[in-house]
N, C-alpha and C positions, 0 to 999 in steps of 0.2 A: 504493500500500500504506500502511495506517495506521502511524503511528509506534509503535515498541515501548514497552511499559511493563513494570513489574516483574511484573504479573500475566499477561503474554503467555506462551503456551505455548513451551516450549524449542525446539520444532520450527521456529519462525520465526526463530531466531537464525542469522545467516550462518555457514556451516560446520557446521551440525547436520543439519537435514533430517529427514524422517519416520523413516527406519530408525534413525539414531543416537538420535533422540528416544525411540523405544521402548526402546532399550537403556538409556539414562540413567534412564528411568522405572522399568523393571523391576529394574535392578541397584542404583541409588543413590537411588531415590525423588526424582529431580529432575524435576519436572513443569513448573515455571515459571522465568522469569528470576530471580525472587526466591529460589527454591530453589538455583539455581546460584550466585547472589551469596553465599548463606550456606553454600555447600559449601566449607569451609575446608581449606587444606593441612594435612597432619599433620607435615610437616618441610620443611626448606629446604636447598638445596645452594648453597654460597657460590660465586657466579660472578664475584666481584670479583678473584680471584687468577688470574694467568696464569703458566704454567710455561714454561721452556725445555727442550728435549729433554735437554740435559746435566744437568738437575736431577732427572730422573725416577728413580724407584726401582721395582724389580719387585715391588711389594707389592699389586697389584690395586686401588689406590685410584682414585677418580674424579678426573681432572684436566682442565684446560682449557688449550689452546695456541692461538697465532695463527701462521699460516703459509700456504704455497701448495702446491697439488698440482702436482707437476712431471711426473708420469708415471703412466699407467694401463695395467694389463695383465690379461687374463683367463686364468686357469689352469684347464684342464680337470681334472676329478676323476673317480673311478669313477662317482659319481652326480652329474650336474650340473657346475657350474663355480663358481669363486670369483673375485671381483674384488679385485685388490691395487693400491693407489695408493701412490706415493712422496710423502711429505709432508715439506716442508723448512721450518724456522723461520729460514732465512737462514744458519745455521751448521752444523746437524746434520740428519740424515735419520731418519725412522721410517716404518713401514708402516701403512696403514689397510686393513682387510679386510672384505669383505661376502660372505656366503654366500647371502643371499636378495635378491630384487629387483634382481639384477645388471644386467639390461638397462636398467631405468628409471634406476638410479643412474648408470650409464655415460653415458647420453644426456643427463643433466642436470648433471653436474659440469663446472665451468668451470676449465680449466687455467690455472696461473700467475695466479690471482686470490686476494686475501687472504680466508681463511676463519677462523672461530672453530670449533675442534673441541672436543668434550667427550665423555668416556667413561672406561672402565676400561682400564688399560694392562697388557699382558703382556710378559714378556721371553722371547724364544724364539731360541735359537742366537745369543745376544749382540746381537740386534736387538729394539728395542721395537716392539710393534704394538698397534693399538687396533681391536677388532672392532666393527662397526656403530656408528661414532661419531654423536653428534648434531652436525649441521653447520649453520652460518649464515654467509652472506656477511658479512664484517666490517661493511660499511655497514648491513645490515639489523639486525645485532646491536646496534649503537650506537643505532639508532632505537627498538628494541623496549622494552616495559615490563619484560621480565625480564633486563635487562642487568646486574643485580647479583646478588641472591639468588634462585635458581630454586625455585619451589614444587614440592613433591611431594604429589600428591593421593591420597587413599585410592582403591583400585581393587579389582576382583574378577577371578576367574579367567576369567569369561565375557567381560569387557571386553578382557582381554589376548588371548583366543582370537579375538575379532572384530577385533583390530588397533587397538583404541581405546587408544592409549598415553597416557602422562603428557604427552607433547608435544602430542597432540591436545587434551587437557583444557586445557593452558596456552593453546593457540591460541583455544579458544572462550571462555575466561574473559577473555582479552585483548580479544576482540571485544566481549564483554558490557560491559566497563568503558568502552570507547570509545562504545558506543551509549547507555548509561544514566547516564553520569557526572553529567549535569545534573539527573537525577531523584533523586540521593541527597541529599535535603533534610535539614537539621538536625532532629534529633528531641529535643534537650534544650534547656533554657533557657540563655541566655547567662550567667546568674548561676552555674549549676552548672558550665558549661564553664570559666569564669574561675576559680571557686573551687578546682576540682580539676585545673586545668591540662590539660584533655582536648583532644586534637587534633580538628579538624573531622571530621565523619562521612565525607565523601567521601574525605578523605585517609587515614582509618583503613581504609576498604575497599580502597583502592588499595594500601596498604602491608601489609595482611594477605595479599593475593594476590601482590603483587610488591614486596617490601620494598626500598627504596632503600638502607637501611643497618640494622644491628642495632638501633640506638636507636629508629628509627621503627617497626620491627616490635614492639618492646616496648610502645611507646606505643599502637600500633594494637590490640594484644591487650587491653591494659588498658581502652581506650575501649569496645571492643565487648563485653567481658565485663561491664563496669559497666552498659552500656546494657541488655543482656539481663536481668541480675539486677534492675536498677532497675525495669523494667516488670513483672516478676513480682511484686516486692514492692509496687509501686504498686497493682496489681490486688487483691492480697490485703488490704492495709491499707485501701484504699478500700472494698472489699466489707464489711469488718468495721465500718467507721464507718457506712456506709449501712445495714447490717443493724441496727445499734443504734438508728439514728434512725428507721428505717421499720418494722422488724418488732417489733411490740409483744409483750411476754411477760406472763405472769401475775405480778402483784406479790405476792410473799410477804413481807408485812411483819410477820407474827406468828412469834415463836419461842415456842411454848407448851408444853402439857402433854406431848405425846409426846417432844419433844426434851429438855426439862428433866428429866422423870421418868427417862428413860433415862440421860442424861448424869450426873445427880446421884446416882442410886440403883442403877443396874444396869451401869454401865461399870466393869469390874473392874480397869482399869489407867489410869495417867495417859497422856494423849495427849502425843506429842512436840511440841516447838515448831513443827516443820515442819507437822505435822497441824493444829495450831491455826491457823497462818497460812493454810493452804489452805482450811479451813472458813470462816474470815473472808472470804476472797476469794469463795467460793461464795455465802455469805449476802448479801454486798454485791451480787453479780450478780442473785440471785433477788429481792432487795429493791427493785431498780430496775424501771422500767417496760419495759425492753428485754429481749428474750429472751436467756437465757444460752447461750453456745456455747463451752464451755471444755474444754481438754485437760488431763487430770490424769495426770502422769507420776510414776512411783515405781518403785524397784527391787523385786525379789522380796522379799516380807516386810516392806516399809516401812510397811504399814498403810493401803493404799488402800481396803480393804473397809469399814473402820469409818467412813472419811470418806464413802463412798457411802451407808452406812446412815444416818448423821446427816443427810445431805442429803435423803434420802427422808423422814425424820421431819419436816423443815421443811415439805415438800410436804403431808404428812398434817396438820400443825398448821394449814395454811391451807385445809383441806377438799378437797385434791386427791389424785388417785391417782399412784402412781409405778410405773415399770417398769424392770427390769434385763434387758439383752439379752446373752447369752453365746454364744460361737461353737460350743461343744460341749455335748452332754447331760451329760457328766461334770462340766464346770465349772458348768453351770446347776444340776445337782443339789447340787453342793458349796455354791454360794451359797444355795440354798433351805434346805438343812439348817442352815447357819451362821446365816442371818437368822431362821429359825423359832425356833431355840434362843434367840438373843439377845432376840427380841421377845416371847417367851412371856409374861413378866410384864405386858406392855402390852396383851395381848389384841388384837393387830393381825391383821386378816384378810389372809393371804398365801397365794398358791398358785403352782404350778409348771405351765408349759405347754411341752411338748416334743413331738417327733414320736411318742414312745412313749405319750403320754396317750390313754386309751381314749375313744371317741366320747361315751359317756354323761357322763364327767367333763368332757370338752371343752365340751359343751353347757352344763353347770352353770357352768363358768368364764366362758363367753361371756355368760350371763345376769347373773351377779354383777358382771361388769365393767361391763355397760351400765347396771345399776340402781345402781351405785356402792357396793354392799355390799363388793366386793373392793377392798382398799386398795393392796396391792402385788402385782404379777405379775412372776414371774421366768421367763425362758424362752429358747428358742433362736430360729432362723429362723422358727419357727411363729408368732411374734408379728407377722410381716409380713403374715400372711394377711388377706384382705379381711374375713373374718368377725370378726376380733378388733377390736371397737370399744369404746373406753373411754367412761365417763360424763364424766370430766373429767381427762384425763391432764395432770399438771402438771410431771412430771420424767421424762425418759428417760435412763437410764445405759447406755452401750454399753461393754462390757468387751472387752479385747483387740481394739480397734477395727480394727487392720490386717487382721483376718481378714474384715471385711465390705467389700463394694464400695460405692462412692459411691451407686449406685442404691438398694441395699438400705437404706442408712442414711436416705436421704431419705424412705423410706416411713413412718418413725416420725413425721416432720413432719406427714404428712397425716392423722394419726389424730385431729386436733383442728382446729377452726376457727382458734383461736389456738394456734400451735405450742407444744409443751412446752419447758421449759428442757432443754438437752442437756448432759450431762456425759460426755465420752469418756475412758475409762481405758486406759492402756497399761502393761502389766506388762513389756513389752520396751522398755527405755529407748531413746529415739530420739536420735541425736546432734543437738546444738543446731543445726548448720548445716542438717541435713535437716529438722528440725522447723520452722525458720524458712522453709524453702522450700515445704514441703508444707502445713503447718498454720499458715502466717503469718496467716491470717484468723481463727484461733481465739485466744482468750485462753488463756494457759498457766499452769498451776500445777505446781510440782515438789515432791514430798516427798523432800528430799535428806538425810534423817536416819533412822537405823534406831532401833527401840525399844531402850531401855537394857537391859543385861544379856544381850543376844543375842550369842552367841559366833560369831566368824567361822568359816566352814566350812573345814577343812583340806583342801586339794586336792593330790593327788599323781598323778604319771604312772608307770604300770607297764607293762612289755612283757609279751607273752604268756608268755615264759619264766619270769616271776615269779608265775605263777598259783597255785602251791602255797602260797607265802607269803601271797598275798592271801586264799586260802581259810582259812588258819590265822587270819588277822586277823578274818575274818567270824565264824568259830566263837567266837573270844574275845568278840566283841561280842554274839553271841546268848547266850553264857553270862551276860553282864551284863544280859540282859533286853531287849536292843535288837532292832530289826527292820531288814531290809536290802532295798533295791531293787537289782535287776540289770536293766539296760535294753539292748535289742538294736536295731540299725537295721532288720533285715529279718525277715519272718515265715517265709518259706520259703527254701530254699537257692537261691541264684542261680548260674546256670552261668557268668555273666560275672564276677561279683565274688567274690573269695575272702575272704568275711567270715563271722565266726561268725553264724549265724542263730539265731533264738529256739528253734526246735524242737530243733536240734542242741544248743544251749546247755542246754536244759531237761534233756536226757538226762545231760549231763556234770555238771550241778549236782545232779541226783537221785542220781547215784552218789557224789558227794563229800559230800552231806548226806542220808543215807538215812532213810527212815521206820523206826521211829516216833519216833526222837529229834528229827528235824527235819520241818517241814511247809512245803509250797510252794504259793503261788498263782500262776496264770498269767493274764495279761490282754493281749489284742491286738485289733486292729481287726476281725478276722474273727469275733470272738465276737458272739453276739446281745446286745442291751442287757441283758436280765435275767441272762444268764450273767456278763457283765462286772460288773454290780452285785453279784452273789453273791460273786464272787472278791474284789472290792474290800472288801465288808463283812467277809469272813473276815479279811482283813489288818487292817482298821481295828479289829476286835474282838480282835486279837492271837491269833486261832486259827491263823495261819500266821506263820512266822519270816521267810520270804523271798518277795518278790514279783518274779516274772520278767515283764517287760513290754516292749512296744514303746513308741513315744513317745506313746501315748494318755495317759500319765500326765504329759505335759509340763506341763500346767496343771491346777490345780484339785484336786489330791489333797492333803489335809492330815492327815498322821498324825504327831503330835508325837513318838511313840515311835520312829519310823524315823530312824536316825542315820547310816546308811551308804548312799551312792549309788554303785553300780559301773556305769560306762558302758562297755559292750563296743564294740570297733571305734570308739573315740571319734574317730578321724580321719575317720570318715564323716559326722559331725555338724557343722552350722554352729555358730558361736560363740554366737548367741543361743539356739539349742536347748540347747547344753551348759549355758549359764547358767540357763535355765529348769529344766532337769532337776536341776541342783545345788540349785536353790531348793526342791525337794521335801523336802530334809532341813534340819536346823538350825532346826526349828520348836519344839523342846522345850528344856529347860534343859541337857541333856547336850551334850558336845562332839560335833560331827558331822563326817563325812568324805565326800569325793568322790574316787573312784579312777577315773582315766581309763586304760582298758586299750587298748593299740594293738599292731599288728604292728611289726616292726623297720624296715621301709622306710616312711619318711614324706616326703611332698612338703614343699617349703619353706613353703607356706601352712599345711599341717597342723601343722608344727612351731611356727609362729607362733601358731596357735589354741591348741594345747596349752600352750605356755609362758605365754600370756596368762591362761589359766584358772588355772594354777598360781600365777601371781604376783599376781592381783588378784581381789577379790570385788565390785568396784564395777561395777555394770551400765552406767553411763554411759561409763566407760573402755573396757569391753568393746565397747560399741556403736560407739565411735570406731574401734577396731581393725577391727571388722567392716565398717564403711563403707569403710575404706581397702582392705580385702581384696576386698570384693564389689561395691562401687559402689552407687549409690542404687537402680538398677533392681531388682537382685536382693534388696536389703534390704526393699523395699516389697511384694514379692509381686506376683502377676499382676494383681490388681485395680487397682493404682495405679502400676505401673512405667512406664506411659505418661505419667504426670503430669509427670515431669521430663525431657522430651525436649529437653535443652539443645543449642544449636548450637555454642557456643564455650566457655562457662563450665564449670567442673568443681567440683561441690559439695565434693569432698574437698580439692582443691588451692587453691581460690579462696575460702577462708573469710573472709579479710580484705576481699576485694572485696565479698563478700556482705553482711558487716556494714556496710560503708560504704554500699552501695546501699540497704540497708534503712533506715539512719538518715537518708539524704538523702530517700528516698521519704516517710518519716514527717514529716520537717521540712517538706517541700513541701506535704503535705496539711494539716498543722497551720496553715500560713499561708494556704492556699487550697484548702479542701476540695473545691470544684467545678472546680478548675483553670481558673477564669474570668478571672484576671488576664492582661493582655496579655503579660507576660513568660513565661507558661506556655502560650502559644498552640501552640508546637511540641509540647509534652508532651501537651496535650489531643488534638491531631490524631493523634499516634502511638498514644496510649492507646485512642482510638476504633477505630482500624484493628486493633490487636492484640486488643482485647477481642472484636471481631467475628469474628476468625479463630480464636481459641483458646477455644472455648466450654468446654473441659475445666475451665478455672479457675473457671467459674461455679458448679460443684457439688462442689468438693472435700470440704467438710466438711458 
């Protein structure tokens, strides 16, 4: 039989076999020996401490004792029988009890031979007993790998049902480490190991599964977390460096008529220092020969749109076209209206392409795109279609980029022989740790300053019982000429969830705010496009006082006169959604308010979300809390949650390790971009193996 290696199927490991292998594959996604090696315990039981029977307490804790079985008896019951053993530690006696596997246990137990027993202790009629203890002959226990801290591995109901216990898992991991210990070659350079005092790789793996002591477990965890994050960062940074050296971009070295005319004569406010800094970074990127691939982060209302517009004007000054891609028709429409209005004095040719655009108009757009007459195209997923061909696309801006999958975004690259410069905008601030892990191959710009004179939105939490006081406040605001949003989480009544739904809410609001004194718009996802637009327009034109909506208004609705956002069943919304919804108000000069309405019973997570919203308006602080509550998978959405399939590191808890791993990876590549130096031999080999297996990293951005 061929020797085992890390890529061997789990079925060939001694103690596994075909049936268990199928179980491990289906339940735990363990297919190979490498998968088993990286299947880490989630806690440990300290097996270093031994108790005497006279030290026991009847508190059902897990304890370990050394002693001998002096007597065995079988006691018949109504159904079946139980086996009871007398266990002595030399001074005192207790009982060991088995209800299952009685015959097998009875025939295998050795009387008057030293055993180590481990399990939960009960006190019954003044006598201690331990049901179904784990047992090892003392000699075997002293020889085994788990003679100190015993690992406890994640399990499933099906594994327990099939009798695959934690003991069974320990046994096969023990066998694995015996078989492949010599294959756990070093993956880092000696320089890194010495500088950061990392323990060797094989010792780290041995101690993560079977720690000899607490200190070695800590060192093993640090070593393996560092290694995992180091290789993720190495791939991202190296990809960025290679892309800049290999992928040529359009060189935009002119800042001319369009940019200067708009900036000097038609921009009605001063840019913040943060906006100026970001525009400088973008200009520098587009002025080099490499293709720009930049992530622009900024909080709701920080002024990303004007940065996007000025970037487009640089493309136009250099004779190129620009495109902006938005995730929803509402947002695409909003951008189109804003840009059309701002660019009117410059006579720029700009059009909108969404699923609702009629065939005749579509053809015209396709023609004008190809002959170069159309300078700026704003649209939704419709821009990905094969028929949409540009004359010379120089800049593609992707808004709310987390809504688009990797595959979709890469389609924009293929619209040109030379790929366009890419600017990715995120209005949902991403925590720095997550951004470093997911978008580490992108250059990053952050607008961390709000425009002057903008007042913080006052956020309050109110229970359903306060509804009349809230209605009075709304009436006072309408008297002052303001408009109100009221947002609901559901469109129709749900049998399962006892939440206010939109249609029920509409009836209640209509009674409290009757015609003709008050008028109401209603917008939700089930309305047709034109019906939605009509209702939106009525609100924008101040023909209605209140807009009742679902989360379709989460992004892209800009009504400066709307100063109150009421969020019904606020406990149903995620933090980033609440923050986005709140950002729909506070766009005018008046003081704005966000009222979070909830029921009386709130989970701990819901309380945290609500208090976070009340206490801060800072999107980056909110994103950090959100990451702690939800974890990276849920924060990224379906398209990208698989990207961070980490084995041991935790993006939330291991921030410091991540920062260190990134800086070490950066330093390594600065000194040796191709990892060609002899000292980086181990790193290059591991890098090649990881890159080959994790193709997902090749296409993130």
